[in-house]
C-alpha positions in Angstrom: 0.0 0.1 -0.1 1.2 3.3 -1.1 1.8 5.9 1.8 1.6 9.6 1.9 4.9 11.3 1.9 5.3 14.4 3.9 7.0 17.6 3.0 10.1 18.3 5.5 8.1 21.2 7.1 5.1 19.3 8.0 4.5 17.4 11.2 4.2 13.7 11.3 1.8 13.6 13.9 -1.1 15.6 11.9 -4.6 14.4 12.3 -6.0 12.2 9.6 -9.2 13.3 7.9 -11.3 11.0 5.9 -14.0 12.5 3.5 -17.0 10.5 3.2 -18.6 11.4 -0.1 -21.6 10.3 -2.0 -24.5 11.8 -3.9 -27.8 12.7 -2.0 -29.5 9.6 -0.3 -26.5 7.2 -1.1 -26.2 6.1 2.8 -23.1 8.4 3.7 -25.2 8.6 7.3 -25.8 4.9 7.4 -22.1 4.3 6.7 -21.0 6.7 9.2 -23.0 4.9 12.0 -21.6 1.7 11.1 -18.0 3.3 12.0 -19.4 4.8 14.8 -20.8 1.8 16.5 -17.3 0.3 16.4 -15.0 3.3 16.7 -14.8 5.9 19.6 -11.7 7.7 18.4 -13.5 9.9 16.0 -14.7 13.5 15.6 -17.5 14.1 12.9 -18.4 17.0 10.8 -21.5 17.0 8.8 -22.0 19.2 5.8 -25.8 19.8 4.7 -27.0 21.5 1.5 -30.0 23.2 3.3 -30.3 25.7 6.1 -31.8 23.1 8.5 -29.5 20.2 9.6 -31.3 16.7 9.7 -28.4 14.1 9.4 -26.6 15.1 12.5 -29.9 13.8 14.3 -29.5 10.6 12.7 -26.0 10.3 13.7 -25.6 7.5 16.5 -22.8 9.1 18.1 -22.3 8.3 21.7 -19.3 10.6 23.2 -18.1 11.5 19.8 -18.0 15.5 19.1 -20.3 16.0 16.0 -20.3 19.5 14.2 -22.9 20.6 11.7 -22.1 22.8 8.6 -25.2 23.8 7.0 -26.2 26.2 4.3 -24.2 25.0 1.5 -21.6 22.7 0.1 -18.3 22.8 1.9 -16.4 22.3 -1.6 -17.6 26.0 -2.5 -20.0 28.0 -0.4 -18.9 27.2 3.3 -15.2 26.5 2.7 -14.3 29.2 5.0 -16.4 27.8 7.9 -14.8 24.2 7.5 -11.4 26.2 8.1 -12.9 27.8 11.0 -14.5 24.6 12.3 -11.5 22.4 12.1 -9.6 25.2 14.0 -12.2 25.2 16.9 -11.9 21.4 17.0 -8.2 21.4 17.1 -8.1 23.8 19.9 -10.8 22.1 21.9 -9.1 18.6 21.5 -5.8 20.2 22.9 -7.4 22.1 25.9 -9.2 18.9 26.9 -12.6 20.4 26.1 -13.6 17.4 24.1 -12.7 13.6 23.6 -9.0 13.5 22.2 -10.2 12.1 18.7 -7.5 10.5 16.8 -9.3 10.8 13.2 -11.9 13.2 11.8 -14.6 11.9 9.5 -16.2 14.9 7.0 -19.4 13.8 5.7 -20.4 16.2 2.8 -23.4 17.1 1.4 -24.5 15.1 -1.6 -23.5 17.9 -4.0 -20.0 18.5 -3.0 -17.2 17.7 -5.2 -14.1 16.2 -3.2 -11.2 18.0 -4.6 -13.1 21.2 -3.5 -13.4 19.9 -0.1 -9.9 18.8 0.2 -8.5 22.2 -0.8 -8.6 24.0 2.3 -6.7 21.3 4.1 -3.8 21.9 1.3 -4.1 25.6 0.9 -4.4 26.9 4.5 -0.9 26.6 6.1 -2.3 26.4 9.7 -4.6 23.7 8.8 -1.9 21.8 6.6 0.4 21.6 9.5 -2.0 20.0 12.1 -4.5 18.0 9.5 -3.9 15.6 6.6 -6.5 14.3 4.1 -5.9 10.6 4.5 -8.7 9.4 2.3 -11.7 10.2 0.1 -14.5 7.5 0.4 -17.2 7.7 -1.9 -20.8 6.0 -1.5 -22.7 4.9 -4.8 -26.2 3.7 -4.8 -26.5 0.8 -6.5 -30.5 1.1 -6.7 -29.9 4.4 -8.6 -27.2 2.7 -10.9 -25.7 3.8 -13.9 -28.6 6.2 -14.5 -27.5 8.5 -11.7 -24.1 8.8 -13.1 -25.8 9.9 -16.4 -27.9 12.5 -14.8 -26.1 13.8 -12.0 -22.5 15.6 -12.8 -21.8 15.4 -9.1 -22.0 11.6 -8.9 -19.1 11.5 -11.7 -17.0 14.0 -9.8 -17.5 11.9 -6.7 -16.6 8.8 -8.2 -13.6 10.4 -9.9 -12.2 12.1 -6.8 -12.5 8.6 -4.7 -9.6 6.7 -3.3 -12.4 4.0 -2.4 -15.7 3.3 -3.6 -18.6 1.8 -1.6 -21.6 0.5 -3.4 -24.7 0.8 -1.2 -28.4 -0.8 -1.5 -26.8 -3.7 -3.6 -29.7 -5.7 -2.2 -32.2 -3.6 -3.9 -30.8 -4.3 -7.6 -30.4 -7.3 -9.9 -27.1 -9.0 -10.1 -26.9 -7.8 -13.9 -27.4 -4.0 -12.9 -24.9 -4.5 -10.2 -22.3 -5.9 -12.7 -23.2 -3.0 -14.9 -22.4 -0.4 -12.5 -19.2 -2.1 -11.2 -17.9 -2.1 -14.8 -18.7 1.5 -15.3 -17.0 2.5 -12.0 -13.7 0.7 -13.1 -14.0 2.6 -16.1 -14.5 6.0 -14.4 -11.9 5.5 -11.8 -9.7 2.4 -12.4 -7.4 3.4 -9.6 -10.2 3.0 -6.5 -11.0 -0.4 -5.3 -14.7 -1.2 -4.9 -16.3 -2.8 -1.8 -20.0 -3.3 -0.8 -21.3 -1.3 2.1 -21.0 -1.0 4.9 -17.3 -0.5 4.6 -15.1 -1.9 7.4 -13.8 0.1 10.1 -10.3 -0.8 8.7 -10.9 1.8 6.0 -10.5 4.6 8.5 -6.7 3.6 8.9 -6.0 3.1 5.5 -3.7 5.6 3.8 -3.8 6.7 0.3 -1.5 8.9 -1.6 -2.9 12.1 -2.9 -3.1 12.3 -6.6 -4.2 14.3 -9.4 -7.8 14.3 -10.8 -8.7 12.4 -13.8 -9.5 15.0 -16.5 -10.8 14.8 -20.1 -14.0 13.1 -21.3 -15.4 10.2 -19.7 -17.8 7.8 -22.0 -19.8 5.3 -20.4 -20.6 2.0 -22.0 -24.1 3.0 -22.6 -22.9 5.6 -25.1 -23.4 8.7 -23.2 -20.4 11.1 -23.4 -19.7 12.8 -19.8 -17.3 15.6 -19.5 -16.3 16.2 -15.6 -16.2 19.8 -14.2 -12.8 20.9 -13.9 -13.3 23.1 -10.8 -15.0 23.2 -7.7 -18.9 22.3 -7.8 -21.2 25.2 -7.8 -24.8 24.4 -6.8 -26.1 26.9 -9.1 -24.2 25.7 -12.0 -25.3 22.1 -11.5 -28.7 23.4 -10.9 -29.3 21.6 -7.7 -31.3 24.0 -5.3 -32.6 23.6 -1.7 -35.6 25.0 0.3 -36.3 24.6 3.8 -39.6 24.6 6.0 -40.2 24.9 9.7 -43.9 24.6 10.8 -45.5 24.5 14.2 -48.5 22.6 13.3 -49.2 18.9 13.5 -51.0 16.2 11.2 -52.4 12.8 11.3 -50.2 10.0 9.9 -52.5 9.8 6.9 -52.5 13.4 6.3 -49.0 13.9 6.2 -48.7 10.7 3.7 -51.3 12.6 1.3 -49.3 16.2 1.7 -46.1 14.3 0.9 -47.4 12.9 -2.2 -48.9 16.3 -3.1 -45.4 17.9 -2.8 -43.7 15.0 -4.6 -46.4 15.7 -7.5 -45.7 19.3 -7.5 -41.9 18.9 -7.8 -42.2 16.0 -10.2 -39.1 14.7 -12.0 -37.1 17.6 -10.4 -37.2 16.1 -6.9 -33.7 14.7 -6.0 -33.9 14.5 -2.1 -36.4 15.2 0.8 -35.7 14.7 4.4 -37.1 15.9 7.6 -38.7 15.3 10.9 -42.7 15.5 11.1 -44.9 16.3 13.8 -47.5 13.7 13.9 -50.8 13.4 16.0 -50.3 10.5 18.8 -46.8 10.1 18.6 -44.3 11.1 21.1 -41.5 11.7 18.6 -41.1 12.7 15.2 -41.7 11.0 12.0 -38.7 10.7 10.3 -39.3 11.2 6.3 -36.4 10.3 3.7 -37.1 10.4 0.1 -34.9 9.8 -2.6 -35.3 10.6 -6.4 -38.7 9.1 -8.1 -39.1 6.3 -5.6 -41.5 6.3 -2.5 -41.0 8.2 0.8 -39.5 6.1 3.6 -41.6 7.0 7.0 -40.2 5.8 10.2 -41.3 6.8 13.7 -38.8 8.0 16.2 -39.3 7.4 19.9 -38.3 10.9 20.9 -37.5 14.5 19.3 -33.5 14.1 19.2 -33.1 17.9 20.3 -36.1 19.0 22.2 -37.5 21.0 19.3 -40.7 19.6 18.5 -41.1 21.9 15.5 -41.9 20.0 12.0 -38.7 20.8 9.8 -37.9 19.7 6.3 -35.1 20.2 3.4 -36.3 19.5 -0.2 -33.7 19.4 -2.7 -34.5 19.6 -6.5 -32.5 19.8 -10.0 -34.1 22.7 -11.8 -33.0 25.6 -14.2 -34.7 28.2 -12.1 -33.5 28.7 -8.5 -36.7 29.9 -7.4 -38.7 26.6 -8.2 -37.9 24.9 -5.1 -39.0 27.7 -2.9 -42.2 28.3 -4.9 -43.3 24.8 -4.4 -42.5 24.5 -0.7 -44.4 28.0 -0.2 -47.4 26.3 -2.1 -47.2 23.4 0.0 -46.9 25.1 3.5 -50.2 26.8 2.2 -51.7 23.3 2.0 -50.4 22.3 5.5 -52.3 25.1 7.0 -55.3 24.1 5.4 -55.2 20.6 6.6 -54.0 21.8 10.1 
């Protein structure tokens, strides 16, 4: 296994950073929870595209410091916030204010491009002396399959930038479609090995050499020519837009199901991801909703509200050429909720 080589002015005891990447709904939080169930020497930074954080409430961290970066992609919009967060974590660790973690896992938003995430670690002299990007691990949704690579340029960038690829939801696809996906991944990133998720905890210790990104046109065997972006992801350029909702009311479970179906109909094929905590009549805790693409929303009751805030909160992400589209749909939907409530 190749090891990272350090320049003479860089300390050898830098804290390793593992970038956990993957498109929206690919299963990054599930993978993170698998690691957290077996490792207590971690710190976690979670990046969310919307203004309201949901994933940090789904992280099963016991005694592990978790920090949320919301409001945009860490690869572009909130790069400065990442630098500040890493500085604060390092100093809190040094001063004994948090557990002495040995590794930091950065779970990116599903729209982030890995090289833009790694950039602050390489460009900021203070961070470069204290942190090192050990690996980029990308989740690929087997259920979405090759179609996601064709539709979402972010998927290509995340696959290209990976040191290790993990295929999630393999049990939800056919052997033929899984084989096709593996073949495409091998073409897109021949240097990365491929495993089925959940990836073992040993990946948290595996060191990969930093390498230049693959450039030039990439052509899938389906005949679709794909040209990767050569700079950091811009959410607006890639036409991914999010809108958030907070609502004080509550609805019955059937009313929530009908309301969610209405929102799905409004967004149509533009809907990429929806997740949130819903206030439901008769439940002590929230109803967790997770909806990816054109599938059916997954609804799971939780025993208790994770943070004491019993307000319904929801984040909707769409792909659309009009950045106002998602805000308009959420505003119309909120009016519907008011009528139902």
